[in-house]
N, C-alpha and C positions, 0 to 999 in steps of 0.2 A: 144273216149266213150263206155260208159257201166261196169256197174260196179263201180268204179273210182283208172281213170288211175293213178294216181300218187301217187298209192301203187307199181310202177315199180321205183322210188328212181330217181336219177341226174343219173348214172352211165349207167343204163340200157333207159331210154331215149334217152341218147346221142346218145346208142350204134345205136338201133331201126333207129330212123334220121338222123343218119350217113349214115346209108344203103339206106335207103330212097333217100336221096338226090344224093348219086351215081348211083342209081337205073334209079333214071331220067334224070345224069345230060346226058345232048344236045338235049334230048326233043324240039321240036318245040312246044313246049305249059307250059302252066305258073301253078308248083307245088304251094297251097297254104295247110299250114297243122297250124291244128286246133285241139284245146282238149276239151271237155264237163268234168267240175269237181267239186265237193260239197266245193272243195278249204282250204279243215280243214287240209290238208297236205303238203301244197305249203310254199317252204321254198327259202331263199336265193339261194342257193348250189340249187336250180327244177329251178329258179326262170330265171339263170344265161344258164342254159341250152336252156329254149323256145329263150329266149331272142336269143344267139345265133347261133339258127337253126330258127328264124326267123317264131316262133311257137305261137299260139294265145291262150289264152284261158280264154272260157267263164266258169264263177259260175252259179247254182244249186238254187234256193232259196226259201223260200213256199211265205215272206210275212215277215212284224214284229217278233221280237223272240215271243212273245206270237201263232201265229202261226207256225216259220219256224221251235220251240222246239220240238214240236207235237209227229212227223215222221222222223226229222233229227236229231237224238241222239249219240250217244258218244255207245261203250258195255257197258260200267258202265250207262245206259241210260237215264244221264245227257245230258241236251240240245248244238248245236254243235256253235250255233252262237257266242258266247261269242270270241270260236276260230277265229269263218270265219272273224269276224269282224277285226283281227290280221292279218289272211292271207288280208284282202282286203287293209289295208291300208298301205302292201307290196305293191300288188298292183298297189297302185297308187301315189305312192312317183314316184317321177322324174324317176327313173332309170330303172323300169320296166313297168309302165301306157303302154311306146307302144305294151305290151302282152296282155293286156285285151281287151275283145273282148263286154264283156256287163255281161246283166244278164241271166238268164232264169230264169220262173214263173209259175206255175201250177198255174192256176184258184184255188181256195180253196170261197167259198160262203160265209167263219161264217167269211174268211176276208172284215174289209173294204178295197172297191178299191182304196179310197180316201186316206185312211193309209196306203198300201200299200203302194201306187205309191210313195207318200210323204218320205217313207223310205226309197227306194229303186235307185227315187232320189237323196238321203242324200247320196250317194256315187258317184257322177259321176260319172255316167255309161256311158260307149259308146254308151250305146243300153240297151235297152230291153227286151226282149222277151215271152209274154205273152200266154203261151196255152192252149187253153181246154184238158182235162181228157181225157186221152185213154177208152171212156166210148163206150156201146155200147147199143143193143136194146136189150139183152139179159140178160145185168146190167149195173142198169140204173143211170145217174153219182148221183151223197151226195148232197142229198137236191134236184132231181129234181125233178115236182109230177109227169109230166107226158107229152108224148111226142110232146102233141104243148103248155105246158107252157113255158117260158123265164126267167127263175131265171138270166141263164149264161147270157145271155142278156142281162138280164136287170145293173148285174156288168158291163157288158162292156160298158152301155151305159152312164153310171156314171163315171168310168172311161177316154170313151172315152171326155166326158164333162171336166172333170177335165184335165186331156191334153189339151185338144183342148182349151183350157180357160187359164192355165195358166202355161202347161210347152212346149210350143210348139217346142221350139228346142228343148226337147228330145228325141230321136231315140225310138221311139214304134213299133214296126215291123208291127205286125197287122193293124195297122193307118196309122203308114206310106205305108205300099202295101196294104191295100184299095184305096185310095186317090192316087194310081199312075194308078190306075183299073180306077178309075171315071175318069180324067184325059185321059184313052184310051192306057199307057201301060201296060204290059203284067203282069203277076202276078210273085214276087220271091218265094215264096214257095210250099211247094205240098200240102200247104191243103187249099188254095185257088185258082181260076178260072181253067180253060183248056187246060192249056198247057201238054206237055205230061210227067209223071215225066222221065227225065234223071239219078238219082241216082241211087247207088246198094251198100250192105254191104262188106265187108272181115268180117268175123269172124276172131276170130286167130291162128281156127286151118284150116284157106285155104278155108273153106265153103263162094259159093257164094251166097248170101243170099237178098229177095227183106227187102222190110223197117224196119226194126226190130223195129215199132211200132207194129208193125202185132203181135208180140209176146202177144200185152194184147188180141185179141181176140182169137184163142184156137191154140194146140199145134200144129206145124209145121205148121202153117198159115207161114211163113217165107222159109223155105224151097224152094228150083228150085235146088236139086239132085248134085249142081252143086260144085268145088272144082280147088284151083285155080294149083292143081298141077296132073289133067287132065283136066284144061273147058280152055278156052278163055271168057272175057268180049261179044266178036263175041255173043256165043254159049247163055251167058246170056239176051240178049240181042231179044235172037226169041222163045227164054222162055216166054210160052203161058199167062205167071203169073206175070209174065212184059208188052210184047205188051199189055195187058189189062188196065193198065195206061198210053203207049198210043194213046186210042180210045178216049180221050176227051167224047165228050159230045157224042156220039155211045156207050161209055162205062156207062152207066147212067142209073137209074129204067127211066121210063115211068114219073113219077112223078115229079120230077127234066128235066127231057127232056122239058117238058111244062112247068118250070116254071118261073115269069120273073126273078127272082136273078141268072137263073142261070152260066150265064158268067160272075157275080163275084164268088157265092158260090164256085163252082164248085160241084155241090153237097154231099160239106163239104171232111171232112177229110176221105181218103177211112177208119180206121182203125172204127170211129164214125158209116159207114153206116151198122155192122158187125151183125147179129141174124143169127143161129144156124137154123132156119127155111130158111131163102130166100138165105142163107148167105150175099154179100157184095151188091144183088140188092133190095139196100132202101137207102131211106135220109139221111143225117145222121141226129144219134141220139140228134143234135144241130137246125136240123130242123129253129124252131122258132124264137129259139136264134140270128142264123147266121142273120136271115128277119125282124127280130127286129135293129141289129147292123144296118145292110146294109141302111133299110130305117130313122134311127137317122140320122146316118153320109152324106147322101145326102142330110136328111132336111136342115142338120148343114150346110152343105157349098152350097148350092144351092144362097144363098142370093149373097157373098162373087162371084162366080164364074158369076151371069149376071152384076156382077159390071166389072166384069173383061173386058166380050165378049161386055157389053157395051161403054168404055175404046177405050177399040179396035177401035170400031166400027166406031167412032167418031174422032177417030184420019184424 
């Protein structure tokens, strides 16, 4: 992911995946190939390559056409949704449905959450991941008035209620993950919970870097000074910036460590904690939004959990 990987074309993608498969052949681990794309360059030739190598493709989309076409435009400045819809038809065909992993949607306050989910669900995606914009204390999220305001939390609450009541069979990652955690399971995403972050990024020049979403904070935030031509992944694991992501509760600011929500929100996503004054030693800029969402979900599911417990005790 990053840029638009489909620009590589089918021949290059086939060559790259073939090299990776050969390199990992015989290893005592499973290798999964996935791609994130805006989807507009998808062709049957590229889809055949992905299918042959067992590679999935997720589609980045901002919402209904009136929202998606504001920023996702072609070189002539025209919206790209019409082209994307053609590509989604290809992905949803019986031949290629297995490589379609779902949608990634950055939350836009100006988009109605019910209309957004309804539109995305109309393409029958395997799942949808809604993410908060990578803003921080230096650059407030669009539409957020103050640190303690809850515009994004209210948006997510409306989204949750519609999903919970009308589309519970659709996998929405943020809600699935929070429900898992409410039931005592561990988080499956790095933006929630206190589990150690165990991912690393390889740039196309061989640089080994921290998670690329940190690029939204300050220049050089992802740099570890490591490269695959001279360094190992064990070197990356021992790097102080990576080790800090393994610290869990000990790596959070005092406001977070004393908060009753910390085991669920984990202090919020790291890029959202940044300020130029105190670095990452802050709660997420979405702190109050996350609190609102967590409390609302707890209130919604508590009656069902109580009924399940009572039924179990009566058996």
